[in-house]
Backbone as CSV, one residue per row, in Angstrom:
resi,resn,N_x,N_y,N_z,CA_x,CA_y,CA_z,C_x,C_y,C_z
1,MET,-22.215,2.345,-25.823,-21.031,1.184,-25.998,-19.601,1.871,-26.150
2,GLN,-19.057,1.716,-25.633,-17.439,1.844,-24.920,-16.657,1.256,-26.745
3,SER,-16.039,2.264,-27.249,-14.891,2.194,-28.122,-14.089,0.998,-27.597
4,PRO,-13.734,0.051,-28.607,-12.478,-0.810,-28.388,-10.933,-0.297,-28.206
5,ARG,-10.983,1.346,-28.773,-9.784,1.966,-28.806,-9.238,2.155,-27.396
6,THR,-10.496,2.284,-26.592,-10.061,3.252,-25.421,-10.915,2.048,-24.130
7,ALA,-10.677,0.826,-24.565,-11.517,-0.276,-23.781,-10.160,-0.975,-23.078
8,PHE,-8.938,-0.167,-22.603,-7.673,-0.533,-22.226,-8.164,-0.298,-20.541
9,LYS,-7.829,-1.192,-19.469,-7.833,-0.853,-18.305,-6.274,-0.083,-17.760
10,SER,-6.288,0.645,-17.161,-4.781,1.178,-16.805,-4.492,-0.015,-15.766
11,ARG,-4.740,-1.246,-14.597,-3.957,-1.648,-14.178,-4.566,-2.901,-14.101
12,SER,-4.624,-3.921,-13.796,-5.167,-5.619,-13.686,-3.854,-6.354,-13.536
13,LYS,-4.475,-7.509,-12.095,-3.678,-8.142,-11.524,-2.952,-9.197,-12.895
14,LYS,-1.902,-9.519,-12.459,-0.922,-10.276,-13.670,-1.416,-11.724,-13.807
15,ARG,-1.216,-12.086,-15.160,-1.087,-13.398,-14.955,0.342,-13.861,-15.230
16,LYS,0.407,-15.658,-14.585,1.696,-15.794,-14.068,2.528,-16.003,-15.112
17,HIS,1.838,-15.840,-16.397,2.584,-15.913,-17.938,3.135,-14.352,-18.807
18,GLN,2.302,-13.102,-17.687,2.767,-11.928,-18.279,4.131,-11.378,-17.976
19,SER,4.420,-10.271,-18.522,5.921,-9.664,-18.290,6.115,-8.884,-19.294
20,GLY,6.837,-7.966,-19.087,7.313,-6.766,-20.110,7.318,-6.881,-21.115
21,LYS,7.359,-5.998,-22.508,7.717,-6.676,-23.343,8.770,-5.540,-23.946
22,THR,9.910,-5.715,-24.989,10.580,-4.619,-24.972,10.080,-3.892,-26.943
23,LYS,10.120,-3.133,-26.414,9.994,-2.164,-28.185,10.846,-2.007,-28.858
24,GLU,10.700,-2.401,-30.207,11.554,-2.403,-31.174,11.466,-1.995,-32.622
25,ASN,12.234,-1.872,-33.485,11.869,-1.692,-34.590,12.388,-2.773,-35.686
26,PRO,11.280,-3.195,-36.072,10.882,-4.674,-36.988,12.211,-4.662,-38.030
27,THR,12.941,-3.278,-38.776,13.596,-3.081,-39.782,14.805,-3.355,-39.053
28,GLN,15.434,-3.411,-37.608,16.609,-3.985,-37.362,16.370,-5.142,-36.588
29,ILE,17.730,-5.833,-36.198,18.133,-6.984,-35.512,18.111,-6.407,-34.250
30,SER,16.821,-6.425,-33.010,17.429,-5.993,-31.920,17.502,-6.898,-30.937
31,THR,18.288,-7.223,-30.172,18.064,-8.131,-28.845,16.855,-8.632,-28.581
32,ASP,15.578,-7.989,-28.638,14.311,-9.147,-28.082,14.026,-9.878,-29.513
33,THR,14.422,-9.299,-30.563,14.343,-9.995,-32.015,15.014,-11.399,-32.020
34,ILE,16.312,-11.846,-31.709,17.190,-12.486,-31.183,16.826,-13.103,-30.326
35,SER,16.399,-12.701,-29.373,16.144,-13.403,-28.293,14.821,-14.333,-28.231
36,HIS,14.089,-14.521,-29.517,12.883,-14.766,-29.930,13.151,-15.919,-31.123
37,GLY,14.589,-16.104,-31.511,14.297,-16.779,-32.409,14.498,-15.969,-33.570
38,ASN,14.779,-14.904,-33.616,14.596,-13.513,-34.879,13.170,-13.539,-35.078
39,TRP,12.037,-13.597,-34.400,10.754,-13.292,-35.092,10.854,-11.988,-34.294
40,TRP,10.343,-11.177,-35.233,10.193,-9.739,-34.414,8.906,-9.274,-34.203
41,LYS,8.675,-8.121,-33.503,7.695,-7.728,-32.733,6.895,-6.883,-33.959
42,ILE,5.441,-7.526,-34.078,4.947,-6.585,-34.816,3.854,-5.533,-34.508
43,SER,3.930,-4.057,-34.942,3.529,-2.849,-33.919,2.539,-2.477,-35.034
44,LYS,2.610,-2.870,-36.095,1.140,-2.288,-37.249,0.259,-3.475,-37.925
45,THR,-0.609,-2.881,-37.884,-1.766,-4.130,-38.467,-1.565,-4.728,-39.946
46,GLU,-0.949,-3.766,-40.528,-0.352,-4.454,-42.153,1.041,-5.101,-42.335
47,ASP,1.442,-5.572,-40.838,2.377,-6.426,-40.928,1.775,-7.690,-40.357
48,ILE,0.517,-7.690,-40.152,0.260,-9.356,-39.681,-0.250,-10.195,-41.136
49,VAL,1.070,-10.299,-41.948,0.951,-11.507,-42.770,1.626,-12.557,-42.713
50,GLY,1.337,-13.718,-43.593,2.416,-14.644,-43.616,2.332,-14.944,-41.996
51,PRO,3.838,-16.063,-42.152,3.712,-16.680,-40.788,3.920,-15.873,-39.714
52,VAL,3.270,-15.856,-38.449,3.213,-15.084,-37.423,2.635,-16.006,-36.367
53,ALA,2.961,-15.554,-34.937,3.067,-15.980,-33.529,2.608,-15.707,-32.593
54,ILE,1.305,-15.764,-31.622,0.613,-15.145,-30.768,1.346,-14.969,-29.622
55,GLU,1.979,-14.279,-28.473,2.414,-14.329,-27.422,2.091,-14.063,-26.473
56,PHE,1.668,-14.768,-25.461,1.657,-14.098,-24.272,2.486,-14.277,-22.976
57,GLY,2.900,-12.805,-22.544,4.271,-12.878,-21.520,5.558,-13.511,-22.432
58,SER,6.177,-13.942,-21.755,7.591,-14.062,-22.800,7.769,-15.241,-22.908
59,HIS,8.131,-15.702,-24.222,8.390,-16.701,-24.397,6.947,-17.826,-24.684
60,VAL,6.221,-17.500,-24.760,4.902,-18.161,-24.547,3.938,-18.205,-25.256
61,TYR,3.567,-19.298,-26.621,2.449,-18.986,-27.646,1.851,-19.509,-27.520
62,VAL,0.364,-18.984,-28.130,-0.609,-19.609,-28.454,-0.438,-21.073,-28.962
63,LYS,-1.371,-21.974,-28.925,-0.838,-23.022,-29.605,-1.723,-23.921,-30.020
64,ALA,-1.824,-24.480,-31.591,-3.214,-25.223,-32.141,-2.503,-26.284,-31.617
65,LEU,-4.339,-27.426,-31.025,-4.649,-28.676,-31.333,-5.282,-29.222,-31.922
66,ASP,-5.369,-30.808,-32.580,-5.580,-31.118,-33.783,-7.466,-31.494,-33.473
67,ASN,-7.442,-30.998,-32.183,-9.492,-31.051,-31.849,-10.080,-29.517,-32.334
68,GLY,-9.278,-28.599,-32.930,-9.784,-27.333,-33.607,-10.071,-26.412,-31.823
69,LEU,-9.267,-26.973,-31.013,-9.087,-25.691,-29.729,-7.419,-25.235,-29.603
70,PHE,-7.148,-23.967,-28.868,-6.457,-23.129,-28.296,-5.551,-23.268,-27.201
71,THR,-4.437,-23.832,-27.255,-4.128,-23.409,-25.825,-2.524,-22.782,-25.657
72,LEU,-2.329,-22.490,-24.649,-0.805,-21.420,-24.167,0.441,-22.872,-24.241
73,GLY,1.134,-22.815,-25.386,2.348,-24.206,-25.460,3.384,-23.501,-23.875
74,ALA,4.298,-24.614,-23.961,5.523,-24.205,-23.265,6.259,-23.283,-23.257
75,PRO,6.698,-23.009,-22.306,7.853,-21.573,-22.490,8.850,-22.177,-23.222
76,HIS,9.319,-21.180,-24.089,10.297,-21.601,-25.125,11.998,-21.041,-24.222
77,ASN,12.899,-21.686,-24.416,14.307,-21.013,-24.125,14.465,-19.589,-24.928
78,GLU,15.574,-18.789,-24.502,15.840,-17.485,-24.959,16.349,-18.106,-26.244
79,THR,16.448,-17.213,-27.378,16.909,-17.701,-28.920,15.740,-18.677,-29.208
80,GLU,14.995,-19.311,-29.315,13.762,-19.916,-29.506,12.884,-19.460,-30.040
81,GLY,12.645,-19.499,-31.406,11.190,-18.742,-32.167,10.138,-20.065,-31.204
82,PRO,8.540,-19.868,-32.165,7.726,-20.837,-31.363,7.578,-22.280,-32.604
83,SER,6.993,-23.048,-31.669,7.026,-24.364,-32.674,6.310,-24.762,-33.966
84,PRO,6.358,-24.784,-34.578,5.185,-25.571,-36.048,4.067,-25.661,-35.899
85,GLU,3.596,-26.110,-34.340,1.817,-25.915,-33.368,1.792,-24.836,-33.210
86,GLU,2.664,-23.657,-32.994,2.630,-22.402,-32.494,2.452,-21.332,-33.870
87,ILE,3.152,-21.683,-34.494,2.890,-20.988,-36.205,1.835,-20.566,-36.881
88,LEU,1.107,-19.428,-37.188,-0.051,-19.112,-37.336,0.044,-18.628,-39.085
89,THR,-0.606,-18.177,-40.063,-0.739,-17.424,-41.187,-1.759,-16.731,-40.993
90,GLY,-1.279,-15.058,-40.762,-1.842,-13.563,-40.410,-2.225,-13.510,-42.245
91,VAL,-3.702,-12.801,-42.334,-4.343,-12.179,-43.369,-4.479,-10.905,-43.273
92,TYR,-4.073,-10.259,-43.691,-4.390,-8.835,-43.893,-5.848,-8.425,-44.356
93,ILE,-6.681,-8.249,-43.781,-8.298,-7.545,-44.906,-8.121,-6.269,-44.850
94,SER,-8.273,-5.373,-43.905,-8.199,-3.786,-43.561,-7.016,-3.297,-42.599
95,GLU,-7.492,-2.081,-42.513,-6.487,-1.315,-41.779,-7.188,-1.409,-40.304
96,HIS,-8.233,-2.440,-40.098,-8.802,-2.717,-38.863,-8.788,-3.986,-38.486
97,LYS,-9.034,-4.808,-39.387,-9.051,-6.424,-39.159,-8.192,-7.404,-40.101
98,VAL,-8.004,-8.308,-39.547,-7.144,-9.316,-39.698,-7.788,-10.783,-39.433
99,ALA,-7.232,-11.956,-40.110,-7.622,-13.056,-40.264,-6.773,-13.807,-39.529
100,PHE,-6.564,-15.240,-38.934,-5.472,-15.886,-38.614,-6.304,-17.620,-39.109
101,LYS,-4.804,-18.276,-39.790,-5.252,-19.448,-40.192,-4.246,-20.284,-39.595
102,SER,-4.998,-21.319,-38.870,-3.651,-22.486,-38.447,-3.249,-23.511,-38.920
103,GLY,-2.068,-24.055,-38.742,-1.190,-25.089,-39.344,-2.137,-26.016,-39.706
104,TYR,-3.192,-26.110,-39.480,-4.630,-27.106,-39.760,-5.353,-27.112,-41.083
105,ASN,-5.031,-25.390,-41.931,-5.758,-24.596,-42.534,-7.185,-24.442,-42.318
106,LYS,-7.380,-24.096,-40.977,-8.617,-23.468,-40.493,-8.591,-22.007,-40.001
107,TYR,-9.425,-21.405,-39.800,-9.528,-19.955,-39.746,-10.243,-19.947,-37.930
108,LEU,-9.218,-18.813,-36.994,-9.681,-18.726,-36.013,-10.800,-17.739,-35.948
109,ARG,-11.962,-18.148,-34.686,-13.186,-17.440,-34.663,-13.050,-17.731,-33.198
110,VAL,-14.189,-17.314,-32.783,-14.914,-17.323,-31.121,-16.300,-18.496,-31.443
111,ASP,-16.583,-19.379,-30.586,-17.531,-19.443,-30.732,-18.665,-18.870,-29.645
112,LYS,-19.755,-19.793,-29.580,-20.741,-18.987,-28.466,-20.522,-19.076,-26.956
113,ASN,-19.752,-20.041,-26.613,-19.078,-20.104,-25.084,-17.524,-18.975,-24.915
114,ASP,-17.586,-17.956,-26.314,-16.546,-17.346,-26.068,-15.158,-18.214,-26.091
115,VAL,-14.696,-19.564,-26.905,-13.922,-20.113,-26.550,-13.403,-19.597,-28.012
116,VAL,-11.818,-19.528,-28.478,-11.659,-19.509,-29.750,-11.430,-20.646,-30.326
117,THR,-11.994,-21.175,-31.339,-11.582,-22.383,-32.063,-10.692,-22.209,-33.354
118,GLY,-10.032,-23.171,-34.339,-9.490,-23.358,-35.609,-10.703,-24.247,-36.498
119,ARG,-11.756,-23.801,-36.679,-12.185,-25.010,-37.982,-13.264,-24.299,-38.489
120,SER,-13.073,-23.078,-39.311,-13.531,-22.391,-40.102,-12.984,-22.628,-41.543
121,ASP,-13.592,-22.405,-42.883,-12.866,-22.893,-43.858,-12.754,-21.936,-45.196
122,ALA,-13.775,-21.186,-44.010,-13.278,-19.551,-45.180,-13.146,-18.479,-44.073
123,ILE,-12.999,-16.786,-44.829,-13.420,-15.905,-43.617,-14.638,-14.957,-43.613
124,GLY,-15.258,-15.042,-42.588,-16.523,-14.790,-42.707,-16.839,-13.318,-41.478
125,ALA,-17.214,-13.022,-40.950,-17.167,-11.565,-40.202,-17.018,-12.424,-38.865
126,MET,-16.882,-13.700,-38.399,-16.617,-14.094,-37.234,-15.523,-14.330,-37.632
127,GLU,-14.777,-14.367,-38.349,-13.628,-15.073,-38.288,-12.207,-13.462,-38.866
128,GLN,-12.779,-12.409,-38.072,-11.803,-11.539,-38.211,-11.977,-11.106,-37.224
129,TRP,-10.756,-10.600,-36.447,-10.071,-9.893,-35.621,-9.270,-8.234,-35.712
130,GLU,-9.666,-7.840,-34.898,-9.078,-6.322,-34.908,-8.308,-5.997,-33.738
131,PRO,-6.793,-5.771,-34.255,-5.722,-5.567,-33.361,-6.025,-4.315,-33.147
132,VAL,-5.896,-4.086,-31.232,-5.950,-2.842,-30.815,-5.023,-2.330,-30.412
133,LEU,-3.915,-1.371,-31.009,-3.036,-0.685,-29.976,-3.576,0.165,-29.143
134,GLN,-2.824,0.609,-27.931,-2.859,1.601,-27.577,-1.788,1.494,-26.473
135,ASP,-0.949,3.082,-26.423,0.566,2.827,-25.637,1.404,1.906,-26.029
136,GLY,1.923,1.552,-26.971,2.839,0.784,-27.081,2.089,-0.549,-26.864
137,LYS,1.197,-0.994,-26.354,0.057,-2.571,-25.935,-0.671,-2.928,-27.485
138,MET,-0.486,-4.072,-27.091,-1.525,-4.724,-28.318,-2.843,-5.807,-27.729
139,ALA,-3.988,-5.612,-28.324,-4.569,-6.711,-27.405,-5.779,-6.591,-28.767
140,LEU,-6.196,-8.100,-28.896,-7.027,-8.423,-30.141,-8.201,-8.875,-30.053
141,LEU,-9.241,-8.059,-30.569,-10.936,-8.010,-30.511,-11.188,-8.841,-31.279
142,GLY,-12.217,-9.577,-30.321,-12.958,-11.161,-31.359,-14.638,-10.049,-32.337
143,TYR,-14.932,-10.670,-32.943,-16.440,-10.202,-33.509,-17.370,-10.211,-32.314
144,ASN,-16.819,-10.896,-31.374,-17.913,-10.799,-30.182,-18.187,-9.657,-29.396
145,GLY,-16.880,-8.669,-29.391,-16.350,-7.778,-28.623,-15.992,-8.290,-27.322
146,GLY,-15.332,-9.096,-27.270,-13.984,-9.744,-26.150,-13.028,-10.087,-26.756
147,PHE,-11.606,-9.879,-25.628,-10.525,-9.794,-26.125,-9.817,-11.171,-25.677
148,MET,-8.885,-11.084,-26.618,-8.146,-12.801,-26.727,-7.541,-12.771,-25.106
149,SER,-7.632,-13.909,-24.807,-6.610,-13.756,-23.584,-6.484,-15.517,-23.308
150,ALA,-6.056,-16.422,-21.984,-5.578,-17.447,-21.968,-6.671,-17.311,-20.414
151,ASP,-7.161,-18.828,-20.242,-8.211,-18.953,-18.763,-7.385,-19.368,-18.060
152,ASP,-7.764,-19.685,-16.544,-7.154,-20.168,-16.010,-6.327,-22.213,-16.324
153,GLU,-7.390,-22.520,-17.272,-6.625,-23.849,-17.508,-6.023,-24.045,-19.124
154,ASP,-5.247,-22.309,-19.376,-4.609,-21.914,-20.454,-5.027,-21.969,-21.728
155,SER,-6.768,-22.408,-21.602,-7.314,-22.521,-22.867,-7.592,-21.003,-23.389
156,ILE,-7.130,-20.922,-24.946,-7.630,-19.441,-25.360,-9.255,-18.751,-25.293
157,ILE,-9.493,-18.133,-24.866,-10.711,-17.571,-24.795,-10.949,-16.057,-25.290
158,ALA,-12.145,-15.488,-25.933,-12.165,-14.270,-25.606,-13.330,-13.509,-25.213
159,ARG,-13.623,-13.304,-23.809,-14.598,-12.988,-23.299,-14.333,-11.428,-22.557
160,ALA,-13.407,-11.358,-22.242,-13.345,-10.249,-21.844,-13.450,-9.002,-22.566
161,LYS,-14.693,-7.544,-21.894,-14.957,-6.939,-22.875,-14.201,-5.479,-22.818
162,ARG,-12.831,-5.360,-21.745,-11.820,-4.355,-21.485,-10.371,-5.029,-21.550
163,ALA,-9.497,-4.798,-22.522,-8.418,-5.142,-22.433,-7.469,-4.703,-21.172
164,ALA,-6.749,-5.467,-20.380,-5.757,-5.445,-19.360,-4.841,-6.004,-19.012
165,ALA,-3.930,-6.555,-18.318,-2.922,-7.015,-18.610,-3.117,-8.832,-19.321
166,GLU,-3.948,-9.551,-18.851,-4.398,-10.452,-19.132,-4.836,-10.649,-20.738
167,GLN,-5.078,-9.423,-21.236,-5.047,-9.703,-22.544,-4.037,-8.893,-22.995
168,PHE,-3.383,-8.514,-23.040,-1.809,-8.081,-23.489,-0.899,-8.711,-24.100
169,LEU,-1.075,-8.857,-25.410,-0.118,-9.845,-26.375,0.971,-9.045,-27.094
170,THR,1.736,-10.445,-27.577,2.653,-9.783,-28.738,2.275,-10.650,-29.916
171,ILE,2.270,-9.837,-30.859,2.055,-11.009,-32.390,3.256,-10.268,-33.003
172,ARG,4.191,-11.811,-33.261,5.608,-11.855,-34.034,5.917,-12.235,-35.173
173,SER,6.427,-11.893,-36.234,6.366,-12.406,-37.706,7.730,-12.752,-38.058
174,HIS,7.885,-13.871,-38.544,9.557,-14.319,-39.435,9.180,-14.206,-40.940
175,THR,8.892,-12.793,-41.125,8.239,-12.513,-42.394,9.532,-11.708,-42.852
176,LEU,10.529,-11.306,-43.779,10.879,-10.187,-44.138,10.917,-9.289,-44.656
177,LYS,10.889,-7.785,-43.837,10.107,-6.986,-43.845,10.757,-6.150,-45.524
178,GLU,11.390,-7.038,-46.473,12.163,-6.326,-47.642,10.476,-6.998,-48.301
179,ILE,10.206,-8.041,-48.027,9.018,-8.868,-49.186,7.661,-7.614,-48.885
180,SER,7.314,-7.798,-50.202,6.026,-7.005,-50.168,5.075,-7.713,-49.545
181,ARG,4.065,-6.485,-48.895,2.857,-7.412,-48.312,1.887,-8.321,-49.503
182,SER,2.241,-7.669,-51.272,1.434,-8.928,-51.764,1.875,-10.184,-51.837
183,LYS,3.113,-10.466,-51.993,3.670,-11.837,-52.231,3.592,-12.498,-50.776
184,ASP,2.964,-11.849,-49.399,2.477,-12.663,-48.137,0.996,-12.961,-48.041
185,GLU,0.152,-12.643,-49.359,-0.997,-12.451,-48.875,-1.437,-14.430,-49.898
186,PRO,-2.845,-14.677,-49.609,-2.961,-15.432,-50.090,-3.202,-15.739,-51.566
187,ASP,-3.006,-16.748,-52.372,-3.195,-16.745,-53.814,-4.045,-15.870,-54.014
188,GLU,-5.015,-16.304,-53.502,-6.871,-15.166,-54.064,-6.913,-14.001,-53.555
189,GLU,-5.738,-13.680,-52.982,-6.049,-11.934,-52.920,-5.217,-11.146,-53.472
190,GLN,-4.554,-11.426,-54.653,-3.522,-11.187,-55.294,-4.247,-10.953,-56.690
191,GLY,-3.930,-9.495,-56.973,-4.810,-9.019,-58.100,-5.773,-8.008,-57.555
192,ASN,-6.857,-7.216,-58.988,-7.531,-6.095,-58.594,-9.108,-6.788,-57.870
193,LEU,-9.550,-6.064,-57.863,-11.210,-6.515,-57.317,-11.649,-7.336,-58.079
194,LYS,-11.922,-7.250,-58.854,-12.323,-8.323,-60.418,-11.896,-9.415,-60.220
195,GLN,-10.462,-9.594,-60.330,-9.650,-10.951,-60.455,-9.501,-11.399,-58.897
196,VAL,-9.652,-10.787,-57.710,-10.020,-11.340,-56.304,-11.011,-12.316,-56.361
197,GLU,-12.329,-11.497,-57.155,-13.807,-12.234,-57.308,-13.290,-13.081,-57.933
198,ILE,-12.978,-13.908,-59.071,-12.736,-14.418,-59.977,-12.139,-15.607,-59.317
199,ASN,-10.746,-15.318,-58.227,-9.736,-16.715,-57.589,-11.189,-16.683,-57.026
200,TYR,-11.904,-16.307,-55.785,-12.914,-17.070,-54.689,-13.695,-17.546,-55.732
201,VAL,-14.201,-16.879,-56.699,-15.448,-18.413,-56.807,-14.669,-19.565,-57.922
202,LYS,-13.625,-19.559,-58.117,-12.905,-20.345,-59.015,-12.824,-21.478,-57.766
203,LYS,-12.266,-20.944,-56.592,-11.658,-21.576,-55.264,-12.776,-22.659,-54.748
204,PHE,-14.251,-21.739,-54.762,-15.267,-22.327,-53.629,-16.654,-23.029,-54.758
205,GLN,-16.649,-22.425,-56.389,-17.537,-22.809,-57.095,-17.774,-24.335,-57.217
206,LYS,-19.110,-24.623,-57.191,-19.110,-26.200,-57.560,-19.448,-26.006,-58.871
207,PHE,-18.124,-26.582,-59.526,-18.273,-26.698,-61.137,-19.394,-27.814,-61.817
208,GLN,-20.757,-28.021,-61.911,-21.357,-28.559,-62.073,-21.012,-28.627,-64.284
209,ASP,-21.479,-27.387,-64.364,-21.311,-27.812,-66.137,-19.999,-26.770,-66.411
210,LYS,-18.491,-26.573,-65.740,-17.381,-25.917,-66.266,-17.819,-24.776,-66.217
211,ARG,-19.237,-24.031,-66.077,-18.923,-22.144,-66.054,-18.828,-21.766,-65.387
212,LEU,-17.940,-20.781,-65.175,-17.955,-20.005,-64.290,-18.788,-18.449,-63.802
213,ARG,-19.280,-18.324,-62.689,-20.801,-18.281,-62.405,-20.279,-16.373,-61.362
214,LEU,-19.927,-15.756,-62.366,-20.029,-14.171,-61.228,-21.007,-13.628,-61.012
215,CYS,-21.460,-12.837,-60.022,-22.658,-11.981,-59.548,-22.740,-10.738,-61.025
216,PRO,-23.421,-10.458,-61.363,-23.306,-9.625,-62.310,-23.788,-8.428,-61.788
217,GLU,-23.900,-7.994,-60.111,-24.260,-6.616,-59.671,-22.451,-5.907,-59.867
218,GLY,-22.982,-4.411,-59.855,-21.268,-3.485,-59.838,-20.310,-4.143,-58.881
219,LYS,-19.291,-3.824,-58.766,-18.139,-3.688,-57.956,-18.461,-3.034,-56.882
220,LYS,-18.727,-1.677,-57.041,-19.071,-0.717,-55.771,-18.968,-1.083,-54.661
221,ASP,-19.778,-2.360,-54.657,-20.304,-2.883,-53.141,-19.183,-3.437,-52.169
222,LEU,-17.818,-3.875,-53.549,-17.323,-4.919,-52.992,-15.638,-3.778,-52.407
223,LYS,-15.603,-2.403,-53.332,-14.400,-1.345,-52.761,-15.210,-0.828,-51.480
224,LYS,-16.109,-0.658,-50.778,-16.759,-0.535,-49.808,-17.045,-1.372,-48.889
225,ALA,-16.707,-2.546,-49.246,-16.613,-3.791,-48.384,-15.281,-3.964,-47.866
226,LYS,-14.044,-3.843,-48.470,-13.147,-4.013,-48.218,-12.491,-2.521,-47.572
227,ASP,-13.086,-1.675,-47.515,-13.095,-0.578,-47.130,-13.252,-0.761,-45.587
228,GLU,-14.551,-1.414,-45.646,-15.195,-1.534,-43.696,-14.251,-3.065,-43.231
229,GLY,-14.254,-3.852,-44.244,-13.419,-4.983,-43.502,-14.497,-6.228,-43.251
230,THR,-15.420,-5.676,-44.558,-16.413,-6.811,-44.812,-16.084,-7.309,-45.800
231,PHE,-14.670,-7.427,-46.754,-14.721,-8.155,-48.132,-15.696,-9.427,-48.254
232,HIS,-14.876,-10.538,-47.663,-14.804,-11.163,-48.039,-16.481,-12.167,-47.374
233,GLU,-17.066,-11.706,-46.304,-18.430,-11.762,-46.212,-19.135,-11.499,-47.445
234,THR,-18.876,-10.446,-47.904,-19.543,-9.551,-49.277,-19.258,-10.581,-50.446
235,LEU,-17.652,-10.764,-50.789,-17.779,-11.731,-51.300,-18.852,-13.335,-51.504
236,LEU,-18.699,-14.103,-50.377,-19.664,-15.113,-49.747,-21.131,-14.890,-50.102
237,ASP,-21.417,-13.673,-49.790,-22.723,-13.172,-50.113,-22.699,-13.444,-51.565
238,ARG,-22.067,-12.867,-52.782,-22.171,-12.481,-54.106,-22.233,-14.406,-54.828
239,ARG,-21.145,-14.924,-54.431,-21.290,-16.496,-54.447,-22.502,-16.929,-54.156
240,SER,-23.055,-16.618,-52.746,-24.406,-17.274,-52.640,-25.585,-17.151,-53.342
241,LYS,-25.760,-15.669,-53.901,-26.406,-15.328,-54.815,-26.487,-15.955,-56.270
242,MET,-25.198,-16.571,-56.562,-25.539,-17.430,-57.699,-25.925,-18.814,-57.529
243,LYS,-25.824,-19.239,-56.310,-25.774,-20.507,-55.657,-24.754,-21.373,-56.574
244,ALA,-23.616,-21.038,-56.297,-22.241,-21.876,-56.404,-21.378,-21.962,-56.066
245,ASP,-21.737,-22.225,-54.394,-20.550,-21.954,-53.662,-20.956,-22.962,-52.616
246,ARG,-20.123,-23.512,-52.457,-20.279,-25.002,-52.012,-20.479,-24.544,-50.466
247,TYR,-19.973,-23.734,-50.028,-20.294,-23.233,-48.376,-22.024,-22.366,-48.273
248,CYS,-21.655,-22.044,-49.257,-23.324,-21.475,-49.295,-24.849,-22.672,-48.874
249,LYS,-25.579,-22.259,-48.248,-26.773,-22.987,-48.400,-27.729,-22.655,-49.129
């Protein structure tokens, strides 16, 4: 199986929404940033935190619908940023994995038909995305091995096994660079591994007797899972063993 980092096609037919993008240093106010309403272009996975927008082409953003699906929004004018329904929350998971939450507080994933949906209440393996960067281009790889793009009806899908012009995108942030990543992470992500697990148990546990139930197994697996990008899935498995999580069957 070909590595996603070498899965870029050199040439492909361009979509009607696709256009070139200007490289920029997000620590400076560039003309590209100004033209996008002060939303700057992300070039590192670790910057995908807090309010973000996924842009295809120029001034065209992925838009969340109230039925849990996504489409391309209408093109914006120069100096305009994304609309509220086009703003997502980025969650940094590891060096190679991130997650996105829509304005409806649901996480993005790929369904069995390769359609991107926002209907998940928690982050598992299927809600994780891998930003693939090569030669100044970016694409988002879903858990199914498909890259995010828009189909002929402008619906958002993740089907192509190689990234070409139709799959190239820009992720933009409205977060000030001076703000540390810890301040942009969800409240549950604050603290060390033990505290993070406690935070998630408190959030999802069914408190029938008001007692906090933590998995007695060691934390070594948690550290390994965080490095491998399976941290949230491992936390869910640990809560499942305690039969106390409302999302565990």
